[in-house]
N, C-alpha and C positions, 0 to 999 in steps of 0.2 A: 703168648705173643700173637698180636693181631696180624692178619693177612693184609698186605698192602698191594696197591696197584703196581704191576710190573713184577711181582713175585711169581716164581715158578713153583707150582704145588702139584703134588701127586694126589689123586683122589679116585675113589670108587663112587658110583652113583646108581640109583635105580629110579626110573621115571614111570609114573602111572597116571592115568586119567582119573577123574573124580569117582568113577564107578569101581575103581580098584584094579582095572586091567593094566598090566604092565606092558609098555611099548618099547622100552630101552633099558639096558643095564650094562655095566662093566663086569658083572659077577657071573662067572660060568655056571655056578650052581643055580642061580636065579633063572638064567636063560634056559637051562635044561628043564627046570621045574615048570616053566610057563610056555615051553614049546617055541621059543624064539629061534631065529635062523641058526641051524646047527653048523653052517659053514663059516659063520662069523667068528672072529677072535675076541674073546672076552677077557680083559685084563685092565688093571688100573691105568688111568691116563695121566699125562703131565700137561698142564696148560699154563699159559701166562695170563695172570689175572688182569682184566681190563682190556684184553685184546679181542673180546667177543668170539672166543673159541668155543664158548658154550652159549646156550640160550641167554638172551639179555638179562632175564630175571635171575638166572643162576649167577651169572658173572657179577652183576651189581650186588647181589646179596652177599657174596663171599668177601668182598672188600670190607675190611674192618672186623671180620669175625675171627674167632679163635680156631685153632686146629681141633679136629675131632668130628663128632657126628652132628648133623643138622637135618631138620625136616623143613623143607621150603615149599611154600604154597605160591604158585605162579598163575597169575591171571592171563587170559589170552593175549592182551596187549604186550606182555613181556615174554610170551611164549612163542606160539606159532601164528600169532595174529588173529584178528577177528575174521569172521566169514565175510567175504566180499562177493556181493551178488553179481558183480561184473564178471566174475570168473565162472559163473554158471553159463555155459555156452550151448546153444542149439546147433547140432551138427546133423546134416542129412544122412539118412540111413545108407544112402548109396556110397558114402565115403567108407563106411565099415565093410560094405559088400565088396568094394574094390580092393580092400585090404584083407579080404577073406577072414573078417572078424565077425563072429556071431554075437551081437550085443545082448547082454544080460544085465539087469539091474545089479549093481554092486561090483561089476567087473572093472578091474584096473586096466586102463588103456594108455597107449602112447600115441598122441596125435601131434604130428609135426614136431616131435621131440619135446612135447610137454605131457607130463603125466597127469591123468585125471581119473575120476571114478564115475561110471554111468549111474545117474540118479533116477532117471525115468525114461520110458519109451512110449511114445505116442505117435502112432501112424508112421509116417516117414521121417519123423524128427526125434532125435535122441538128445537128452540133456546130459552133458558131461560137466562134472564139477572139478575145476582145476585148482581149487583151494587146497592147501596142505591138508592131509587127512585129519590132523589134530588142530586145525584152525578153529577158533571159537571154543576150545575146550579148556577148562580149568585143570591145571596139572599139579601134581605133588612129586617132589623129588626127595628121596632119602640119600643124603650125601655123607661120605666120610672123608674128611681131608686128612690124609695120612702123614703129610709132612712137607717141609720146604725141600726144593731140589736146587742145590747150589753147584752141582757138578756141571761145568760148562759144556762138556761133551753130551751129557744127558739133555741139557737145555736145547742145544742145537738140534739133536736128534728129534726132540719133541716138536720143535718148530717145523722141521721137515715133514714129520708125520702129519701134523695138523694141516699142512699145505698139500698133503697127498703127494709128496715127492718120494718116490721109491728109492731106498738106499740100503746099504748093507752094513751100516754102522758108522760111528764118528769117533775119532780119537784126537787127542790134543797133542800138539808138538810145542811144548812150552805153555805158558799161561794164556797166551792171546791168539794162538794159531790153531785152527781146527782143520782136520783133514777128513773129508767125507768120501767114503768108499761107495762107488756106484757102479752099475753095470757098464755105463759109458759116460764119459765126461759131458756135462750139459753144454749147450751152445752158450756163447758169451752173454747174450741178452738175458737168457733164463738164469744163468749163474749170477749175473749182476743183481737181479731182483731178489734172489735168495740172500745174497750177501748183504744187501741193504736191510732186509728184515732182521737178519741175525745180528748185525752190528748195532742196530737200533735197540734191540731188546736184551742183548747180553753184553758181557764184557769182552767177548771175542772181537778182535780187530781185523783178522785176516782169515780167509777160508780158501782152501785149495781142494781139488777133486782128483781122485785117482780111480782109474778104471781097472777093476780086477776081473779075474775069470770066475764066473758064477754060474751055477746051474739055473736054468729058467724055471 
């Protein structure tokens, strides 16, 4: 059965750059083996195909493919983009001094809420690269599509997770009504945005929110 746009699928993946270094995975064993962030949670993810919840190259590749394992080569244009020289910025050393940062080549820095990497230091001027660290890199993804997800509660929960909406679970009351358990009920404008996304992509027609007592 071919994967279609709008399908919800569960998948595992591991992403690596051309030299073989792994930068992202959903597999706990791979994360431990390659020293990835030990505080992150590694588990299969559920995505809606065609909604750009993955890199464009991954999302476009999956449409029309079969379930199972795939090896996907992704060029920079469909990954994290090409290197943009306009994002190489000269910053006065005084700005780092005022922020009590000792500039070192390769250091990741946050300048005015933009993350970059120091590429060079010359006198009183420091070049910071605000390109994504993987911009310009050819990527390879090993993907296993584990199956279709047809349970509407799981679909709604996946959309909330992808939108970084913290919740404590979703249950269905009937075939069309979803109840989202949250720490507190979201404001109407925020709830309306969630509702529009969910009703557009699933068969759920109505959503309500309940605030339960949860540990922080």
